[in-house]
C-alpha positions as CSV (number, residue, x, y, z in Angstrom):
1,X,0.0,0.0,0.0
2,X,2.9,2.4,0.7
3,X,4.3,1.7,-2.7
4,X,0.9,2.3,-4.3
5,X,0.5,5.7,-2.5
6,X,4.0,6.7,-3.5
7,X,3.3,5.9,-7.1
8,X,0.0,7.9,-7.1
9,X,1.8,10.9,-5.7
10,X,4.7,10.7,-8.2
11,X,2.4,10.3,-11.1
12,X,0.3,13.2,-9.9
13,X,3.1,15.8,-10.0
14,X,2.4,17.2,-13.4
15,X,2.6,20.9,-13.6
16,X,-0.3,22.8,-15.0
17,X,-1.0,26.5,-15.6
18,X,1.2,29.3,-16.8
19,X,4.2,28.6,-14.6
20,X,6.0,25.5,-13.3
21,X,7.0,25.4,-9.7
22,X,9.8,23.2,-8.3
23,X,7.6,21.2,-6.1
24,X,8.5,17.8,-4.7
25,X,5.9,15.6,-3.1
26,X,6.4,12.4,-1.0
27,X,4.1,10.3,1.1
28,X,3.7,11.5,4.7
29,X,3.2,8.7,7.1
30,X,0.3,9.4,9.4
31,X,-0.1,7.5,12.7
32,X,-3.7,6.4,12.2
33,X,-3.0,2.7,11.8
34,X,-5.0,0.3,9.8
35,X,-8.4,0.9,11.5
36,X,-11.2,3.1,10.3
37,X,-10.0,6.7,10.3
38,X,-11.5,9.8,8.6
39,X,-12.3,13.5,9.1
40,X,-8.7,14.8,9.5
41,X,-7.7,18.3,10.8
42,X,-4.3,19.9,10.7
43,X,-3.1,22.8,12.9
44,X,0.3,24.5,13.5
45,X,1.9,23.8,16.9
46,X,3.7,26.4,19.0
47,X,7.0,24.4,18.8
48,X,7.1,24.7,15.0
49,X,5.5,21.2,14.4
50,X,2.0,20.2,13.6
51,X,-1.1,18.8,15.3
52,X,-3.2,16.2,13.6
53,X,-6.7,15.0,14.6
54,X,-9.0,12.5,13.2
55,X,-12.1,10.4,14.1
56,X,-11.6,6.7,14.6
57,X,-14.5,4.2,14.6
58,X,-14.1,1.3,17.0
59,X,-15.4,-2.3,16.6
60,X,-18.4,-1.5,18.9
61,X,-19.6,1.3,16.7
62,X,-18.4,4.1,19.1
63,X,-16.1,6.9,17.9
64,X,-12.9,8.4,19.3
65,X,-11.3,11.9,18.6
66,X,-7.6,11.1,18.3
67,X,-4.9,13.7,18.4
68,X,-1.2,13.3,17.5
69,X,1.7,15.8,17.5
70,X,4.5,16.0,14.8
71,X,7.8,17.7,15.1
72,X,9.2,20.2,12.7
73,X,10.2,17.5,10.3
74,X,6.7,15.9,10.3
75,X,7.6,13.0,12.5
76,X,4.9,11.9,14.8
77,X,5.2,11.2,18.5
78,X,2.6,9.9,21.0
79,X,-1.0,9.5,19.9
80,X,-3.8,10.4,22.4
81,X,-7.5,9.7,22.4
82,X,-9.0,13.1,23.4
83,X,-12.7,11.9,23.6
84,X,-14.9,8.9,23.0
85,X,-18.6,8.6,22.5
86,X,-21.4,6.3,21.3
87,X,-23.8,9.1,20.5
88,X,-21.8,11.3,18.2
89,X,-22.9,12.8,14.9
90,X,-20.1,11.8,12.5
91,X,-20.4,13.4,9.1
92,X,-18.2,13.8,6.0
93,X,-18.5,17.6,5.9
94,X,-19.0,18.7,9.5
95,X,-15.7,17.6,11.1
96,X,-13.8,18.6,14.3
97,X,-11.3,21.4,14.2
98,X,-8.1,21.8,16.3
99,X,-6.2,24.7,17.8
100,X,-3.2,25.3,20.1
101,X,-3.6,28.8,21.6
102,X,-0.7,29.2,24.0
103,X,0.9,27.7,27.1
104,X,0.1,24.1,26.1
105,X,-3.6,24.9,25.7
106,X,-5.4,22.9,23.0
107,X,-9.0,23.0,21.9
108,X,-11.2,20.9,19.7
109,X,-14.9,20.0,19.4
110,X,-17.1,17.1,18.6
111,X,-20.8,16.8,17.6
112,X,-23.2,14.9,19.9
113,X,-26.7,13.8,18.9
114,X,-29.4,15.7,20.7
115,X,-32.6,14.1,19.3
116,X,-34.0,11.5,16.9
117,X,-34.0,13.7,13.7
118,X,-31.1,13.4,11.3
119,X,-29.7,16.9,12.0
120,X,-30.4,17.2,15.7
121,X,-26.9,17.5,17.2
122,X,-25.0,19.8,19.6
123,X,-21.6,21.3,19.3
124,X,-19.4,20.2,22.3
125,X,-16.1,21.8,23.2
126,X,-13.2,20.0,24.8
127,X,-9.9,21.5,26.0
128,X,-6.5,20.5,27.2
129,X,-4.2,22.5,29.5
130,X,-1.2,20.1,29.2
131,X,-0.4,20.0,25.5
132,X,-2.9,17.2,24.8
133,X,-2.0,14.7,27.5
134,X,-5.4,15.0,29.1
135,X,-8.7,16.6,28.0
136,X,-11.9,17.9,29.6
137,X,-15.1,16.0,28.9
138,X,-17.0,17.6,25.9
139,X,-19.4,20.3,27.0
140,X,-22.0,22.1,24.9
141,X,-20.9,25.5,23.4
142,X,-24.6,26.7,23.2
143,X,-27.4,26.7,25.7
144,X,-30.5,27.1,23.6
145,X,-31.6,23.5,24.3
146,X,-33.2,22.9,20.9
147,X,-32.8,19.5,19.1
148,X,-31.5,21.2,15.9
149,X,-28.2,21.4,14.0
150,X,-25.2,23.1,15.6
151,X,-21.8,22.7,13.9
152,X,-19.5,23.7,11.1
153,X,-17.4,25.5,13.8
154,X,-14.1,27.5,13.6
155,X,-11.6,28.1,16.4
156,X,-9.2,31.0,16.9
157,X,-7.0,32.3,19.8
158,X,-8.1,35.2,21.9
159,X,-5.8,37.4,24.1
160,X,-4.8,36.1,27.6
161,X,-5.0,32.4,26.6
162,X,-8.7,32.6,25.9
163,X,-10.5,30.9,23.0
164,X,-12.9,32.0,20.3
165,X,-15.3,29.8,18.5
166,X,-18.0,30.4,15.8
167,X,-20.6,28.0,14.6
168,X,-23.7,27.6,12.5
169,X,-26.7,27.4,14.9
170,X,-30.1,26.0,13.9
171,X,-32.1,27.0,16.9
172,X,-34.5,29.0,14.7
173,X,-34.9,26.3,12.0
174,X,-37.5,24.2,13.9
175,X,-37.4,20.4,14.5
176,X,-36.6,19.6,10.9
177,X,-33.3,21.5,10.7
178,X,-31.9,23.1,7.6
179,X,-34.8,25.5,7.6
180,X,-37.3,22.8,6.6
181,X,-40.1,23.8,8.9
182,X,-38.8,27.0,10.6
183,X,-36.5,30.0,10.2
184,X,-33.1,30.4,8.8
185,X,-29.7,29.1,10.0
186,X,-27.8,31.6,12.1
187,X,-24.1,32.3,12.7
188,X,-23.0,32.7,16.3
189,X,-19.7,33.2,18.1
190,X,-18.5,33.1,21.7
191,X,-15.3,33.6,23.7
192,X,-14.3,31.1,26.4
193,X,-12.0,31.7,29.3
194,X,-10.6,29.4,32.0
195,X,-13.9,29.5,33.8
196,X,-16.2,29.0,30.9
197,X,-18.1,31.2,28.4
198,X,-17.6,34.9,28.8
199,X,-19.6,36.4,25.9
200,X,-21.7,35.3,22.9
201,X,-22.8,37.1,19.8
202,X,-25.4,36.6,17.0
203,X,-23.4,37.4,14.0
204,X,-25.8,36.7,11.1
205,X,-29.5,35.8,11.3
206,X,-29.4,34.1,7.9
207,X,-26.4,32.1,6.8
208,X,-25.9,29.1,4.5
209,X,-27.1,26.0,6.3
210,X,-24.1,23.6,6.1
211,X,-21.0,25.3,4.6
212,X,-17.9,25.3,6.7
213,X,-16.7,28.5,8.5
214,X,-13.1,29.4,9.0
215,X,-11.1,31.9,11.1
216,X,-7.6,33.3,11.2
217,X,-5.6,35.6,13.5
218,X,-4.4,38.9,12.0
219,X,-2.3,41.7,13.5
220,X,-5.4,43.4,14.6
221,X,-7.5,40.6,15.8
222,X,-9.4,37.9,14.0
223,X,-11.2,37.5,10.7
224,X,-14.1,35.0,10.2
225,X,-15.3,33.9,6.8
226,X,-18.5,32.0,5.9
227,X,-21.1,31.5,3.1
228,X,-23.9,34.0,3.4
229,X,-27.5,33.5,2.5
230,X,-28.8,36.8,1.2
231,X,-32.3,37.6,-0.3
232,X,-32.9,35.8,-3.5
233,X,-30.8,32.8,-2.3
234,X,-27.5,34.5,-3.2
235,X,-24.8,32.3,-1.5
236,X,-21.5,34.4,-1.7
237,X,-18.7,34.5,0.8
238,X,-18.4,37.3,3.4
239,X,-15.9,38.3,6.1
240,X,-16.3,39.6,9.6
241,X,-13.6,41.2,11.8
242,X,-13.2,41.3,15.5
243,X,-10.4,43.6,16.4
244,X,-8.4,43.3,19.7
245,X,-10.2,45.2,22.5
246,X,-13.4,45.5,20.5
247,X,-16.6,44.5,22.2
248,X,-18.3,43.4,19.0
249,X,-17.7,42.5,15.3
250,X,-17.6,44.6,12.1
251,X,-20.2,44.6,9.5
252,X,-19.9,41.8,7.0
253,X,-17.7,42.5,4.0
254,X,-18.2,40.6,0.7
255,X,-15.0,38.9,-0.3
256,X,-16.4,39.1,-3.9
257,X,-19.8,39.6,-5.4
258,X,-20.0,36.3,-7.2
259,X,-23.8,36.5,-7.3
260,X,-24.3,32.7,-7.0
261,X,-28.0,32.0,-6.8
262,X,-28.3,28.6,-5.2
263,X,-31.6,27.3,-3.7
264,X,-29.9,24.9,-1.4
265,X,-26.7,24.6,0.6
266,X,-23.7,23.5,-1.6
267,X,-21.8,22.1,1.5
268,X,-18.6,23.9,0.3
269,X,-17.3,26.5,2.7
270,X,-14.4,29.0,2.4
271,X,-10.9,28.9,3.8
272,X,-8.9,31.8,5.2
273,X,-5.2,32.3,6.2
274,X,-3.6,35.5,7.5
275,X,-0.1,37.0,8.3
276,X,-0.1,40.5,9.8
277,X,-2.4,42.7,7.8
278,X,-2.5,40.2,4.9
279,X,-5.6,38.0,4.5
280,X,-6.2,35.5,1.8
281,X,-9.6,33.7,1.2
282,X,-10.2,30.7,-1.1
283,X,-13.6,29.4,-2.0
284,X,-15.8,27.5,-4.5
285,X,-18.5,29.0,-6.5
286,X,-20.7,27.9,-9.4
287,X,-22.1,31.3,-10.3
288,X,-23.3,31.4,-13.9
289,X,-23.4,27.6,-13.9
290,X,-19.5,27.3,-14.1
291,X,-17.8,25.6,-11.1
292,X,-14.7,27.6,-10.1
293,X,-12.2,27.9,-7.4
294,X,-11.3,31.5,-6.6
295,X,-8.7,33.2,-4.4
296,X,-8.8,36.8,-3.2
297,X,-6.3,38.8,-1.1
298,X,-6.6,41.7,1.3
299,X,-3.6,43.8,2.4
300,X,-5.6,45.8,5.1
301,X,-6.8,43.1,7.5
302,X,-9.8,42.0,5.5
303,X,-11.4,45.4,4.9
304,X,-11.0,45.4,1.2
305,X,-10.1,42.6,-1.3
306,X,-8.5,42.7,-4.7
307,X,-10.4,41.0,-7.6
308,X,-10.2,37.2,-7.2
309,X,-7.8,34.9,-9.1
310,X,-9.2,31.8,-10.7
311,X,-7.3,28.7,-9.5
312,X,-9.4,26.1,-11.4
313,X,-12.6,25.9,-13.2
314,X,-14.7,23.3,-15.0
315,X,-17.2,20.6,-14.3
316,X,-14.6,18.5,-12.5
317,X,-14.0,21.0,-9.8
318,X,-15.5,19.8,-6.5
319,X,-14.0,22.5,-4.3
320,X,-13.5,21.5,-0.6
321,X,-10.7,24.0,-0.4
322,X,-8.0,24.8,2.2
323,X,-5.5,27.6,2.1
324,X,-2.1,28.6,3.7
325,X,0.7,31.1,3.4
326,X,4.3,30.4,2.8
327,X,6.1,33.7,3.0
328,X,4.7,35.8,0.0
329,X,3.4,32.7,-1.7
330,X,-0.2,31.5,-1.3
331,X,-1.0,27.8,-1.3
332,X,-4.4,26.2,-1.8
333,X,-5.6,22.7,-2.0
334,X,-8.9,21.3,-3.5
335,X,-10.5,18.2,-5.0
336,X,-11.6,17.5,-8.6
337,X,-13.5,14.5,-9.8
338,X,-13.8,13.0,-13.3
339,X,-14.8,9.6,-14.7
340,X,-11.2,8.5,-14.0
341,X,-11.5,9.2,-10.3
342,X,-10.8,12.0,-7.8
343,X,-7.5,14.0,-7.7
344,X,-6.1,16.2,-4.9
345,X,-4.6,19.4,-6.3
346,X,-2.2,21.9,-4.8
347,X,-1.7,25.5,-6.3
348,X,1.1,27.9,-5.5
349,X,0.6,31.6,-6.3
350,X,3.8,33.7,-6.0
351,X,4.8,37.0,-7.8
352,X,1.7,36.7,-9.9
353,X,2.6,33.3,-11.3
354,X,0.3,30.4,-10.7
355,X,1.4,26.7,-10.7
356,X,-1.0,23.8,-10.1
357,X,0.1,20.4,-9.1
358,X,-1.9,17.2,-8.9
359,X,-0.7,15.7,-5.6
360,X,-2.5,12.4,-5.4
361,X,-5.1,10.2,-7.1
362,X,-7.7,8.8,-4.7
363,X,-9.8,5.6,-4.8
364,X,-12.6,7.5,-3.0
365,X,-15.4,8.9,-4.9
366,X,-18.1,11.5,-4.1
367,X,-18.4,12.4,-0.4
368,X,-16.1,9.6,0.8
369,X,-13.0,11.7,0.5
370,X,-14.4,14.4,2.8
371,X,-12.4,17.6,3.0
372,X,-8.6,17.4,2.7
373,X,-6.6,19.6,5.1
374,X,-3.5,21.8,4.4
375,X,-0.9,23.2,6.7
376,X,2.4,25.0,6.0
377,X,5.4,24.5,8.3
378,X,9.1,24.8,7.9
379,X,9.3,25.2,4.1
380,X,6.9,22.4,3.4
381,X,3.2,22.0,2.7
382,X,1.5,19.1,4.6
383,X,-1.7,17.6,3.4
384,X,-4.0,15.0,5.1
385,X,-7.1,13.5,3.6
386,X,-9.5,10.6,3.7
387,X,-9.3,7.8,1.1
388,X,-11.0,4.4,0.9
389,X,-9.1,1.1,1.2
390,X,-10.9,-2.2,0.9
391,X,-14.2,-0.4,1.5
392,X,-13.1,1.4,4.7
393,X,-11.9,5.0,5.3
394,X,-8.2,5.5,5.9
395,X,-6.1,8.6,6.3
396,X,-3.4,9.5,3.8
397,X,-0.9,12.2,3.8
398,X,1.7,14.1,1.6
399,X,4.6,16.4,2.2
400,X,5.3,18.9,-0.6
401,X,8.7,20.7,-0.3
402,X,8.3,24.3,-1.4
403,X,10.8,26.4,-3.4
């Protein structure tokens, strides 16, 4: 299997686009073993390494949230089970995030069923104060008590070792969820300190029902991106800012007016990365009936964005994007699917030149591959994704050395 993965990676490295980048990919061994493993997340660690989490399914049908730490060379050490449950809502698109936010403090979340209906589940936060050796029991982020959908969350660091989290909240949607027999999905956010929740906000009273949110720390605070739901079922990407010391959030800023009219949720959220006042956002759109992957950049903390760059377009583009920064270069990953199978792509945009590389060919089709994750550390891009081996989900990884 290792040889097969290496061959897929090697065959996939064919440059496309107007410029060729000197990229070198190799398999990245992940410590998930041979059992069922899916829904990976990647996050930078304070020591220059990486944190990886995933959901493992045990033989009795229960699930575990597993966390592992890699050093600056991508070599993994101890693996820890952060939480276990028999009543979790485990979904290809609504997967746990992971964050290290100072002094050995880690945070993640899981989804716990709260009723009999398919989309009745709560968002439960768990935290570690000792770099992941031990974890608190998952505790609900929200207190509305409704058996509706709560998830698609994003984490970010707050000053003083506190933690920020935003999520899609279905308390107004009624018992059916997804707005079937009630109001719209909402976007909410909260800040947690050592003693619990300190403040909560309603950020948007009508957001897309099941597109991922994402957040990034800037020189001035935090930016949060999500897919809006505007009148006329326009589903474009918007950004909110929360500056350090502010008691609230800015008005939403459209990253770009795609004008995508979509009567349902596309399950395809945006990704954001930031460095100082620089903010980049990547997202999927099918405005005008043409699937495209777009990237836009701001140099003033997310207040204004330049016109977007097209990274990929065509019927094969699935989206499921992630984004990262490597110095002045921007990296983005996404999936495409053709009759020949799925491919994981990586793009590098630097000095106006765009290079696109196919990193791996997947056996998985459709939703089985979930959402690949991307992180940049120490001159390399690391990718983790879900594939299917002998009918069961398995984690796979790649390391791409950057110019």
